[in-house]
C-alpha positions as CSV (number, residue, x, y, z in Angstrom):
1,M,0.0,0.0,0.0
2,D,1.3,3.5,-0.9
3,T,2.0,5.7,2.0
4,V,1.3,9.4,1.6
5,A,2.2,12.1,4.1
6,V,0.1,15.3,4.2
7,I,1.7,18.1,6.1
8,G,-0.9,20.7,7.3
9,L,-4.3,19.4,8.2
10,G,-6.5,22.4,7.5
11,Y,-9.0,23.3,4.9
12,T,-6.6,22.0,2.2
13,G,-4.8,19.1,3.7
14,L,-7.6,17.3,5.4
15,P,-9.8,17.0,2.3
16,L,-6.8,15.8,0.4
17,A,-6.1,13.2,3.0
18,R,-9.7,12.0,2.8
19,E,-9.4,11.6,-1.0
20,A,-6.2,9.6,-0.7
21,C,-7.7,7.3,1.9
22,A,-10.7,6.8,-0.4
23,V,-8.5,5.3,-3.2
24,G,-6.7,2.9,-0.8
25,M,-3.6,4.9,0.2
26,R,-2.2,4.9,3.7
27,V,-2.2,8.5,4.9
28,L,-0.1,10.1,7.6
29,G,-1.4,13.5,8.5
30,L,1.1,15.9,10.1
31,D,0.4,19.2,11.8
32,E,2.4,21.4,14.2
33,N,-0.7,22.0,16.3
34,S,-1.1,19.1,18.8
35,A,-4.7,20.2,19.5
36,V,-5.6,19.5,15.9
37,T,-3.9,16.1,15.8
38,T,-5.3,15.1,19.1
39,A,-8.9,16.0,18.1
40,L,-8.5,14.2,14.8
41,Q,-7.2,11.1,16.5
42,S,-10.2,11.3,18.8
43,G,-12.6,11.4,15.8
44,R,-13.4,15.1,15.9
45,S,-12.9,17.2,12.7
46,H,-12.2,20.9,12.8
47,V,-12.9,21.3,9.1
48,P,-16.6,21.7,8.2
49,D,-16.1,20.1,4.7
50,V,-14.8,16.9,6.4
51,P,-17.5,15.8,8.8
52,D,-16.8,13.4,11.7
53,T,-18.5,10.6,9.7
54,D,-15.9,11.0,6.9
55,L,-13.1,11.2,9.5
56,A,-14.3,7.9,11.0
57,R,-14.0,6.3,7.6
58,M,-10.5,7.7,7.1
59,R,-9.4,6.4,10.5
60,A,-10.8,3.0,9.6
61,A,-8.7,3.1,6.4
62,G,-5.6,3.7,8.4
63,F,-5.4,7.5,8.6
64,T,-3.1,8.8,11.4
65,A,-2.8,12.3,12.6
66,T,0.5,13.2,14.4
67,T,3.0,15.9,15.2
68,D,5.9,13.4,14.8
69,A,7.9,14.4,11.7
70,G,9.9,11.3,12.1
71,L,7.1,9.4,10.4
72,L,7.9,11.1,7.2
73,A,10.5,8.5,6.6
74,E,7.7,6.0,5.9
75,A,6.2,8.1,3.1
76,G,6.8,7.7,-0.6
77,V,4.8,10.8,-1.4
78,V,4.7,14.0,0.7
79,V,2.2,16.8,0.0
80,V,2.9,20.1,1.8
81,C,-0.4,22.0,2.6
82,V,0.8,24.5,5.2
83,P,-0.5,28.0,5.4
84,T,1.2,30.9,3.5
85,P,0.0,33.9,5.5
86,L,1.2,37.6,5.5
87,D,3.4,39.0,8.2
88,E,2.6,42.2,10.2
89,A,3.9,44.3,7.3
90,G,1.6,42.6,4.8
91,E,4.5,40.7,3.1
92,P,4.6,37.0,2.3
93,D,5.5,34.8,5.3
94,L,7.0,31.5,4.1
95,S,8.2,30.3,7.5
96,P,5.7,27.5,7.6
97,V,6.9,26.3,4.2
98,R,10.5,26.5,5.3
99,R,9.8,24.4,8.4
100,A,7.9,21.8,6.5
101,A,10.6,21.6,3.7
102,T,13.4,21.2,6.3
103,A,11.5,18.5,8.1
104,V,10.8,16.6,4.8
105,G,14.4,16.9,3.7
106,A,15.6,15.3,6.9
107,H,13.6,12.2,6.2
108,L,13.6,12.2,2.4
109,K,14.5,8.9,0.6
110,P,15.4,8.3,-3.1
111,G,12.4,7.8,-5.4
112,S,10.1,9.9,-3.4
113,L,7.7,12.6,-4.7
114,V,7.4,15.9,-2.8
115,V,4.5,18.3,-3.8
116,L,4.0,21.8,-2.6
117,E,0.3,22.9,-2.5
118,S,0.7,26.0,-0.4
119,T,0.1,29.1,-2.5
120,S,3.2,31.2,-3.2
121,Y,4.9,33.3,-5.8
122,P,6.7,31.7,-8.8
123,G,10.0,30.3,-7.9
124,T,9.2,29.1,-4.4
125,T,9.2,25.5,-5.4
126,D,12.3,25.3,-7.5
127,T,14.4,27.7,-5.4
128,L,13.4,27.9,-1.8
129,V,11.8,24.4,-1.3
130,R,14.3,22.7,-3.6
131,T,17.3,24.2,-1.8
132,L,16.0,23.2,1.6
133,L,15.2,19.6,0.5
134,E,18.5,19.1,-1.2
135,E,20.6,20.6,1.7
136,A,18.8,18.5,4.3
137,S,18.8,15.2,2.4
138,G,21.9,15.3,0.2
139,L,19.7,14.2,-2.7
140,T,19.1,16.0,-6.0
141,A,15.6,17.0,-7.3
142,G,14.8,15.6,-10.7
143,T,17.3,12.9,-10.3
144,D,17.0,11.3,-6.9
145,F,13.5,12.5,-6.1
146,S,10.7,14.4,-7.8
147,L,9.6,17.8,-6.8
148,A,6.5,19.7,-8.1
149,F,3.9,22.3,-7.3
150,S,0.2,21.7,-7.5
151,P,-2.1,24.5,-6.3
152,E,-5.0,23.7,-4.1
153,R,-8.4,24.7,-5.4
154,I,-10.5,24.2,-2.3
155,D,-13.7,26.2,-2.1
156,P,-15.0,25.9,1.5
157,G,-18.6,25.0,1.6
158,N,-18.9,24.1,-2.0
159,G,-20.9,20.9,-2.2
160,R,-20.6,20.7,-6.0
161,Y,-16.9,20.8,-6.6
162,G,-14.3,19.0,-4.6
163,I,-10.9,17.4,-5.1
164,R,-12.2,14.6,-7.4
165,N,-14.0,16.7,-10.0
166,T,-11.9,19.9,-9.9
167,P,-9.1,19.8,-12.6
168,R,-5.7,19.5,-10.9
169,V,-2.8,21.6,-12.2
170,V,0.7,20.2,-11.7
171,G,4.1,21.6,-12.7
172,G,7.4,20.0,-11.8
173,C,11.0,21.2,-11.5
174,T,11.7,18.9,-14.5
175,P,9.5,17.1,-17.0
176,R,10.1,13.9,-15.0
177,C,8.9,15.6,-11.9
178,T,5.8,16.8,-13.6
179,A,5.0,13.3,-14.8
180,A,5.4,11.9,-11.3
181,A,3.1,14.4,-9.8
182,A,0.6,13.9,-12.6
183,A,0.6,10.2,-12.0
184,F,-0.1,10.7,-8.3
185,F,-2.9,13.2,-8.7
186,G,-4.4,11.2,-11.6
187,R,-5.5,8.7,-8.9
188,L,-7.2,11.4,-6.9
189,C,-8.7,13.6,-9.6
190,D,-10.7,13.1,-12.8
191,R,-8.5,15.5,-14.8
192,V,-4.9,16.6,-14.5
193,V,-3.5,19.6,-16.3
194,E,0.3,19.7,-16.8
195,A,1.9,23.1,-16.6
196,G,5.1,23.9,-18.3
197,S,6.9,24.0,-15.0
198,A,6.4,24.6,-11.3
199,R,6.6,28.4,-11.9
200,E,3.7,28.4,-14.4
201,A,1.6,26.3,-11.9
202,E,2.4,28.8,-9.1
203,L,1.5,31.7,-11.3
204,A,-1.8,30.0,-12.4
205,K,-2.9,29.7,-8.8
206,L,-2.2,33.4,-8.1
207,L,-3.9,34.4,-11.3
208,E,-7.1,32.6,-10.5
209,N,-7.6,34.7,-7.3
210,V,-6.1,37.9,-8.5
211,Y,-8.7,37.8,-11.3
212,R,-11.4,37.8,-8.7
213,S,-9.7,40.5,-6.6
214,V,-9.5,42.9,-9.5
215,N,-13.0,42.4,-10.7
216,I,-14.4,42.7,-7.1
217,A,-12.4,45.9,-6.7
218,L,-14.0,47.2,-10.0
219,V,-17.6,46.8,-8.8
220,N,-16.7,48.0,-5.3
221,E,-15.3,51.2,-6.7
222,L,-18.3,51.6,-9.0
223,A,-20.6,51.2,-6.0
224,V,-18.9,54.0,-4.2
225,A,-18.8,56.3,-7.2
226,G,-22.3,55.4,-8.3
227,R,-23.7,56.6,-5.0
228,A,-21.8,59.8,-5.2
229,L,-23.1,60.4,-8.8
230,G,-26.7,59.3,-8.2
231,V,-26.6,56.1,-10.3
232,D,-28.1,52.8,-9.2
233,V,-25.0,50.6,-9.7
234,W,-26.9,47.5,-8.6
235,D,-29.4,47.9,-11.4
236,A,-26.6,48.5,-13.9
237,L,-24.9,45.3,-12.7
238,D,-28.1,43.3,-13.2
239,C,-28.5,44.7,-16.7
240,A,-24.9,43.9,-17.6
241,A,-25.3,40.4,-16.3
242,S,-28.0,39.7,-18.9
243,K,-25.3,39.6,-21.6
244,P,-24.8,35.9,-22.4
245,F,-21.1,36.3,-23.5
246,G,-18.0,38.3,-22.7
247,Y,-19.1,39.2,-19.2
248,Q,-19.0,37.6,-15.8
249,P,-21.0,39.2,-13.0
250,F,-19.3,40.3,-9.7
251,R,-21.1,42.1,-6.9
252,P,-20.0,44.8,-4.4
253,G,-19.6,44.0,-0.8
254,P,-18.2,45.2,2.5
255,G,-14.7,43.9,1.6
256,V,-13.0,40.6,0.7
257,G,-12.2,37.7,3.0
258,G,-11.1,34.1,3.3
259,H,-7.7,32.5,2.8
260,C,-7.1,33.5,-0.8
261,I,-8.3,36.9,-2.1
262,P,-7.0,39.0,0.7
263,V,-3.6,37.2,0.6
264,D,-2.8,35.9,-2.9
265,P,-2.5,39.4,-4.6
266,A,0.1,40.3,-2.0
267,Y,2.2,37.3,-3.0
268,L,1.9,38.2,-6.7
269,A,2.6,41.9,-6.1
270,H,5.7,41.0,-3.9
271,W,7.1,38.8,-6.6
272,A,6.6,41.3,-9.3
273,R,8.1,44.2,-7.3
274,A,11.1,42.1,-6.4
275,A,11.6,41.5,-10.1
276,G,11.4,45.2,-10.9
277,S,8.0,44.9,-12.7
278,P,5.3,46.1,-10.3
279,L,1.7,45.1,-11.0
280,H,0.0,48.4,-10.5
281,L,-3.5,47.1,-11.2
282,V,-3.2,44.3,-8.7
283,E,-1.9,46.6,-6.0
284,L,-4.6,49.2,-6.7
285,A,-7.3,46.5,-6.4
286,Q,-5.9,45.5,-3.0
287,E,-6.2,49.1,-1.9
288,V,-9.8,49.5,-3.2
289,N,-11.0,46.3,-1.5
290,A,-9.2,47.1,1.8
291,A,-11.0,50.4,1.8
292,M,-14.5,49.0,1.7
293,P,-15.0,48.5,5.5
294,A,-14.2,52.2,5.9
295,H,-16.9,53.0,3.3
296,V,-19.4,50.9,5.2
297,V,-18.5,53.0,8.3
298,R,-19.1,56.2,6.4
299,R,-22.4,55.0,5.2
300,A,-23.4,53.9,8.7
301,G,-22.5,57.4,10.0
302,E,-24.5,59.1,7.3
303,L,-27.6,57.0,7.9
304,L,-27.4,57.5,11.7
305,S,-26.9,61.3,11.2
306,D,-29.9,61.5,8.8
307,A,-32.0,59.7,11.5
308,G,-30.8,62.3,14.1
309,G,-28.1,60.1,15.7
310,Q,-24.4,59.4,15.5
311,L,-21.9,56.5,15.6
312,D,-20.5,57.4,19.0
313,G,-22.7,55.5,21.5
314,A,-24.9,53.9,18.8
315,R,-26.0,50.2,19.1
316,L,-25.0,48.4,16.0
317,L,-26.0,44.9,14.9
318,L,-23.9,43.1,12.3
319,V,-25.8,40.2,10.6
320,G,-23.7,37.5,9.0
321,V,-20.0,37.9,9.9
322,T,-18.3,35.0,8.2
323,Y,-16.3,35.9,5.1
324,K,-18.5,33.9,2.7
325,R,-22.2,33.0,2.3
326,D,-23.2,29.7,3.9
327,S,-19.7,29.2,5.3
328,R,-18.5,29.0,8.9
329,D,-15.1,30.4,7.9
330,L,-14.1,33.6,9.7
331,R,-10.6,33.9,8.2
332,C,-9.9,37.4,7.1
333,T,-13.6,38.3,7.2
334,P,-14.2,42.0,6.4
335,A,-16.4,42.1,9.5
336,T,-13.2,42.2,11.5
337,P,-11.8,45.5,10.2
338,L,-15.3,46.9,10.1
339,T,-15.8,46.1,13.8
340,R,-12.5,47.6,14.6
341,L,-13.4,50.9,12.9
342,L,-16.8,51.0,14.5
343,R,-15.4,50.5,17.9
344,R,-12.9,53.3,17.3
345,A,-15.9,55.5,16.4
346,G,-17.5,54.7,19.8
347,A,-20.2,52.4,18.5
348,H,-21.4,49.4,20.6
349,V,-21.2,46.4,18.3
350,C,-22.9,43.0,18.5
351,Y,-23.6,40.3,15.9
352,H,-26.0,37.6,14.8
353,D,-24.7,34.7,12.8
354,P,-26.1,31.1,13.1
355,L,-22.8,29.9,11.6
356,A,-20.5,31.6,14.1
357,D,-21.1,30.7,17.7
358,T,-18.3,32.9,19.0
359,W,-16.2,35.7,17.5
360,A,-13.6,38.1,18.7
361,V,-11.8,41.1,17.3
362,D,-8.4,42.0,18.6
363,G,-8.8,39.6,21.4
364,E,-12.1,41.2,22.6
365,A,-15.2,39.1,22.2
366,V,-18.0,40.5,20.2
367,P,-21.4,40.0,22.0
368,R,-23.6,37.5,20.1
369,A,-27.3,38.2,19.8
370,A,-29.2,35.0,19.9
371,R,-32.5,36.3,18.6
372,L,-32.3,38.2,15.3
373,R,-35.7,39.8,15.5
374,E,-35.3,41.3,18.9
375,A,-31.7,42.3,18.3
376,A,-32.6,44.1,15.0
377,A,-35.5,45.9,16.7
378,G,-33.4,47.1,19.5
379,A,-30.4,48.3,17.4
380,D,-30.0,51.9,16.2
381,L,-28.6,50.4,13.0
382,T,-28.5,46.9,11.6
383,I,-25.9,46.1,8.9
384,L,-26.4,43.0,6.7
385,L,-22.9,41.8,5.8
386,Q,-23.5,38.2,4.8
387,D,-26.8,36.9,3.5
388,H,-26.6,33.2,4.6
389,G,-29.4,31.0,3.4
390,V,-30.3,30.2,7.0
391,L,-31.0,33.8,7.7
392,P,-34.5,35.3,7.2
393,V,-33.0,38.2,5.3
394,E,-36.3,39.3,3.8
395,R,-37.7,40.0,7.2
396,L,-35.0,42.4,8.3
397,P,-36.7,45.5,6.8
398,D,-39.8,44.7,9.0
399,W,-37.7,44.3,12.1
400,A,-34.9,46.8,11.9
401,P,-35.8,50.5,12.2
402,L,-32.7,51.4,10.2
403,L,-31.0,48.9,7.9
404,L,-27.9,49.0,5.7
405,D,-27.6,46.2,3.1
406,T,-24.1,45.6,1.8
407,R,-25.1,42.8,-0.4
408,G,-27.9,44.4,-2.5
409,R,-30.4,41.7,-1.5
410,L,-33.0,44.1,-0.1
411,R,-32.7,47.1,-2.4
412,D,-36.5,46.9,-3.3
413,S,-37.4,47.4,0.3
414,T,-36.9,50.2,2.8
415,A,-33.3,49.1,3.4
416,H,-30.4,51.4,2.4
417,V,-27.8,49.8,0.1
418,L,-24.0,50.1,0.1
């Protein structure tokens, strides 16, 4: 039986481990967080897309979660799925990748395949990761072992597309490496797309999410300008979406969130700046999207002022605080910078979200309102941030004396839109 080690058991690694178990592979799951591995060993999953019932099947198939890097010596395939966050300065932080590559190199054996899935800028695989692996192991990539990049395409909460039916891009440091990675993922995925090299595969991943970032920034900026110019941008967007070709609809919102769109453009921009070819459009899109929470605060202040109030001392209810509709994911949610700004303005903020039992901003818990109707009725201003399917969004205009809709769901009602 093939033994596969998956390093990083989060939203990317755990679903991959599940798919590998399903095709008969023995899977070792490694994570630096002992709380994660202990919970998984006890049958409790922390990833909503991998329910406990799936985890039970994985464990029955031999899945083991551990913090022991020494077990890497047993694996013929190692897939690195660790986070690639930003540091405090907003620059790429590849320290998790460095630690993982060093650990893999210390236990690497000839004939193995190493795949990086963690999103990063072009050159990460065949420079940083390759160097660390070769220095720690004494082996040579492309000759003694295979090294490739294969970007994750996980969409949390998406019940239609998963690892099996989402095309898998692979790019190796050599053609031989690409072939080895393609053969491995060909067992897990219905379709494998071979890139010219690891660098093209790395850029493809960044391009996918930067495309979304730029287009979201466009409609966000239009929403701000349209209000100032007296144009109903939401109506214009509906009209444009009727075109059956050459156009893909994007919608404004209170900002961007999740593990990709707020982060990936920074990796691409960093790479381009370091090469002396800055990507001005990408950087400008980041600025536009990052400014949306401040725009929501301005709109909130305007609405309260028109009603004879002010932000300082106002009771505000945020409805739907996860970054994505029908998802429990709070990573980089725009509700966080929004709450930070509202608190600075003196507002008292609480939230209602059936998908988020607890939530804190800067270490301070945000009070959770259990009953939406009563909370909306008692708030000076209610702000709809995320229109989850489980929320009775259409009732909010009846319950909230003053309502700001950042999603355009209620623009035919008494609600005020972004």
